[in-house]
C-alpha positions in Angstrom: -39.5 14.8 55.8 -39.5 17.5 58.6 -38.2 20.7 56.9 -39.1 20.8 53.2 -36.3 23.1 51.6 -37.2 25.1 48.3 -35.0 26.7 45.6 -36.6 29.3 43.7 -35.5 29.7 39.9 -37.0 32.8 38.6 -38.3 35.4 40.9 -40.6 37.5 38.7 -44.0 39.2 40.0 -45.9 36.0 40.4 -43.2 34.5 42.3 -42.8 37.3 44.6 -46.4 38.3 44.8 -47.5 34.6 45.5 -44.8 32.0 45.7 -42.4 33.0 47.9 -44.9 34.5 50.6 -47.3 31.4 50.1 -44.2 29.1 51.0 -43.0 31.1 53.8 -46.5 31.3 55.5 -46.4 27.5 55.9 -45.1 25.6 58.9 -41.9 23.4 58.5 -41.0 24.8 54.7 -38.0 27.1 54.3 -36.9 28.7 51.1 -33.1 28.0 51.1 -32.0 29.4 47.7 -32.8 31.7 44.7 -31.4 32.4 41.2 -32.8 35.1 38.8 -32.1 36.4 35.4 -28.8 38.5 37.1 -26.9 37.8 40.3 -28.0 41.4 41.3 -31.8 41.0 41.0 -31.4 37.8 42.6 -29.7 39.3 45.5 -32.5 41.9 45.9 -34.7 39.1 46.1 -32.8 37.4 48.6 -32.3 40.4 50.8 -36.1 41.4 50.5 -37.3 37.8 51.6 -34.4 36.7 53.8 -33.1 33.9 51.5 -29.8 32.7 52.5 -28.1 31.7 49.4 -28.0 33.4 45.9 -26.9 31.3 42.5 -25.7 32.6 39.3 -26.6 29.4 37.6 -30.0 27.9 37.9 -28.8 24.4 37.2 -26.3 24.8 40.3 -29.2 25.5 42.2 -31.1 22.7 41.3 -28.2 20.1 41.7 -27.3 21.6 45.2 -27.6 19.2 48.2 -30.1 20.3 50.7 -32.7 21.1 48.3 -35.9 19.1 48.1 -38.2 21.0 45.7 -37.7 23.5 43.0 -40.3 26.4 42.2 -39.8 27.5 38.6 -41.0 31.1 38.0 -39.2 31.9 34.7 -41.0 32.4 31.1 -42.2 29.7 29.5 -39.1 29.0 27.2 -37.0 27.8 30.3 -39.8 25.4 31.8 -39.0 22.3 30.1 -34.8 22.4 30.7 -35.5 23.5 34.3 -38.3 20.6 35.0 -36.3 18.0 33.5 -33.1 19.1 35.4 -35.1 19.1 38.5 -36.5 15.8 37.9 -33.1 14.4 37.0 -31.9 15.6 40.3 -34.6 14.1 42.2 -36.4 17.1 43.3 -40.0 17.7 43.4 -41.1 20.7 41.3 -43.8 23.4 40.9 -43.6 25.4 37.6 -45.3 28.4 36.6 -47.8 28.4 33.7 -48.1 27.9 30.9 -46.6 24.5 31.2 -44.3 24.6 27.9 -43.8 26.4 24.6 -45.9 23.7 22.7 -47.7 20.2 23.1 -44.7 18.3 22.1 -42.6 19.9 24.9 -45.6 19.3 27.2 -45.7 15.7 26.5 -41.9 15.2 27.0 -42.4 16.9 30.5 -45.0 14.6 31.5 -43.2 11.6 30.3 -40.2 12.4 32.3 -42.5 12.9 35.3 -44.2 9.5 34.9 -40.7 8.0 35.2 -40.1 9.4 38.6 -43.7 8.7 40.3 -41.8 9.2 43.7 -41.7 12.9 42.7 -44.4 15.4 43.0 -45.1 17.5 39.8 -47.5 20.6 39.8 -48.0 23.5 37.2 -49.6 26.8 38.6 -53.0 27.0 38.0 -55.2 30.1 36.6 -57.4 31.4 39.6 -59.6 33.6 37.6 -62.9 31.4 37.7 -62.1 30.4 41.2 -65.4 32.2 42.6 -67.7 30.6 40.4 -66.1 27.2 39.4 -67.7 25.0 42.2 -71.2 26.6 41.5 -71.1 26.0 37.9 -69.9 22.5 38.3 -72.8 21.7 40.9 -75.4 23.1 38.8 -74.3 20.9 35.7 -74.0 17.8 37.8 -77.4 18.2 39.6 -79.1 18.1 36.2 -80.5 21.5 36.5 -79.5 22.3 32.7 -80.5 18.8 31.4 -78.6 17.9 28.2 -76.0 20.5 27.3 -76.2 21.8 24.0 -74.2 25.1 23.3 -71.8 27.2 25.6 -70.9 30.9 24.5 -67.9 32.3 26.2 -66.4 36.0 25.5 -63.5 37.1 27.3 -61.6 40.2 26.7 -58.2 41.8 27.9 -59.0 44.5 30.6 -57.5 47.8 31.9 -57.8 47.1 35.9 -58.3 51.1 36.1 -61.6 50.6 34.6 -62.8 47.5 35.6 -62.8 44.0 33.6 -64.3 45.4 30.5 -62.2 44.8 27.3 -59.9 47.4 26.0 -59.9 49.1 22.6 -57.0 48.3 20.2 -54.0 50.3 21.4 -51.0 50.5 19.0 -48.9 52.4 21.5 -48.3 49.4 24.0 -45.2 48.1 23.9 -43.6 44.9 22.9 -43.5 42.4 25.9 -42.1 38.9 26.2 -45.5 37.5 25.5 -45.4 38.8 22.1 -42.1 36.9 21.4 -42.5 33.3 20.0 -39.0 32.4 21.5 -39.8 32.9 24.9 -43.7 32.2 25.1 -44.0 29.6 22.3 -47.5 29.0 20.9 -49.3 30.5 24.0 -51.8 33.0 23.2 -53.2 35.7 25.8 -55.0 34.1 28.4 -56.4 31.3 26.0 -55.0 28.6 28.0 -56.2 30.1 31.2 -59.4 29.8 30.0 -59.5 26.4 28.6 -58.1 25.4 31.8 -61.3 26.7 33.5 -63.6 25.2 30.8 -62.1 21.6 31.4 -62.9 22.0 35.2 -66.9 22.6 34.0 -67.1 20.5 30.9 -63.8 18.4 30.2 -61.8 18.4 27.0 -62.5 19.2 23.4 -62.6 16.5 20.8 -62.1 18.9 17.7 -61.1 22.8 17.0 -61.9 25.1 14.3 -60.4 28.5 14.8 -59.9 31.9 13.3 -57.2 34.3 14.4 -56.3 38.0 13.6 -53.2 39.8 14.6 -54.5 43.4 14.5 -51.5 45.0 15.6 -48.5 43.5 13.8 -45.5 45.2 15.3 -44.5 47.1 18.4 -41.6 48.8 19.7 -39.3 46.9 22.1 -38.4 49.2 25.2 -35.0 47.4 25.9 -33.9 47.6 22.2 -35.8 50.5 20.8 -36.5 48.5 17.7 -39.9 47.7 16.4 -40.5 44.0 16.6 -42.8 41.5 14.9 -45.6 40.5 17.2 -46.1 36.7 16.9 -49.3 35.8 18.8 -52.8 37.0 17.8 -54.8 39.4 19.7 -58.3 38.2 18.6 -59.1 34.4 18.3 -62.6 32.8 17.7 -62.9 29.0 18.3 -65.6 26.5 17.6 -64.9 23.5 19.5 -66.7 20.3 19.9 -66.8 18.8 23.4 -66.7 15.3 24.4 -69.3 15.9 27.0 -71.6 17.0 24.0 -72.0 20.6 23.6 -70.5 22.7 21.0 -68.4 25.5 22.4 -67.9 29.0 21.2 -64.9 30.8 22.8 -63.9 34.6 22.0 -60.6 35.6 23.3 -59.7 39.2 22.4 -57.4 42.0 23.5 -59.2 44.4 21.1 -62.9 44.2 21.6 -63.3 47.5 23.5 -66.0 47.5 26.3 -66.3 43.7 25.5 -68.1 41.3 27.9 -66.5 38.7 30.1 -69.4 36.4 30.2 -70.6 32.9 29.7 -73.8 31.2 28.2 -74.5 27.5 28.8 -77.7 26.3 27.2 -79.3 23.1 28.1 -82.4 21.2 27.2 -84.1 22.2 30.3 -82.3 25.6 31.4 -79.8 28.3 30.4 -77.0 29.3 32.9 -75.3 32.7 32.6 -72.2 33.7 34.4 -70.9 37.4 34.5 -67.0 37.1 35.3 -67.0 40.8 35.9 -69.8 40.9 38.7 -69.0 37.3 39.8 -72.6 36.3 39.4 -74.0 33.0 38.1 -77.9 33.1 37.3 -80.2 30.3 35.8 -83.4 30.6 33.9 -85.3 27.4 33.6 -87.7 26.1 30.4 -91.1 28.2 30.8 -89.6 31.1 32.9 -89.0 34.5 31.3 -86.2 35.8 33.4 -83.0 34.9 35.2 -82.8 33.9 39.1 -79.4 34.4 40.7 -77.6 31.5 42.1 -76.2 32.0 45.7 -72.5 31.4 45.9 -71.8 30.5 49.3 -68.1 31.3 50.7 -67.4 27.6 51.1 -67.8 27.4 47.3 -65.6 30.0 46.4 -62.2 28.5 46.0 -59.0 30.6 47.1 -55.3 30.5 46.4 -53.5 27.7 47.8 -51.0 26.5 45.2 -47.9 26.3 47.8 -50.0 24.5 50.2 -51.4 21.9 47.9 -47.8 21.4 46.6 -46.3 21.0 50.2 -49.1 18.7 51.3 -48.7 16.5 48.0 -45.0 16.1 49.1 -46.0 15.4 52.5 -48.4 12.5 51.3 -51.4 14.6 52.7 -53.2 15.1 49.4 -52.9 14.8 45.6 -52.4 17.7 43.3 -55.6 18.6 41.4 -54.8 22.1 40.2 -52.9 21.6 38.2 -51.4 18.3 37.2 -49.0 18.1 34.2 -51.8 16.0 32.6 -53.8 19.1 32.5 -51.1 21.0 31.2 -50.6 18.7 28.2 -54.4 19.0 27.3 -54.4 22.9 27.4 -51.0 22.7 25.3 -52.4 20.6 22.7 -55.6 22.9 22.7 -53.4 26.0 22.1 -51.6 24.2 19.3 -54.8 22.9 17.5 -56.3 26.5 17.6 -53.3 27.9 15.8 -52.9 24.8 13.5 -56.6 25.0 12.5 -56.2 29.0 11.8 -53.1 28.3 9.8 -54.6 25.3 7.6 -58.4 26.2 7.6 -59.1 22.8 8.8 -60.7 21.2 11.7 -58.0 19.7 14.1 -59.1 16.8 16.3 -57.8 16.2 19.6 -55.9 14.7 21.6 -53.0 15.4 19.0 
């Protein structure tokens, strides 16, 4: 395959900031078409990025001859039908995260991809831990911590103007698409992103027990002016048993003002502490009374290369690692397990 021709379905912020420039920076790659929520918005994207063809209907774009791969940048409610259409049309497909509305949809997408092993499928990863991922993995694999016993992670929504510290409860924020169960499904805040990172370090969970709270139950929709019910919680407390051995406590919150974004891994021989705000990793070994910082050399800091990985996989130069549809199924099962546990008050075992 000489030139890989890509069609864009859904040109939102991440697509315009990451995917389109990422593809256009690669040799032998051409973005040939775009379809957005309206003809006008699609034309604006085409004019801005020099894309030759604008479609009114995304399914016409997917079916068109002269396109090898589809990049899906829509909200999650469209991911399954668009992915299935792309695979049916014999097109490689990169889809934005989260993979689907729920675990069942994710399984259906994975099944469809396995029926077409000649096609590359990839779901966009969450990059928020890229700087520390490899250092955490190496520290575990080198045996520094000994047997992993307990992992405690607290992560908060943050105001970029104030750094990464968690924000206080804010009733004045508008109703967003992320608050709409029809558009976002069972996805909750950045919970799936963080579980994605946890799986890189520890592998998957075997069971979930969770409590959730929706502290702001309604917000005003700026498009309609109506007050609408907020579906997802803004505070989640999770206890998980990990197949690798440790018990995991994960808090994900949009309401814990000035809350930390940190992780503690407690092992039989040492404790590891990660500050996601300062991008620092430190370790204290048994018998020591203070932590020692672990250097993070540049070669251990991962960087955004989603588009390059996708294209290389199409060319047969590498395999998709961040992220596969299998990864997407696992984090959608985790997400659904959290909500099931919080609704029933019972432990939920994984996989579903």
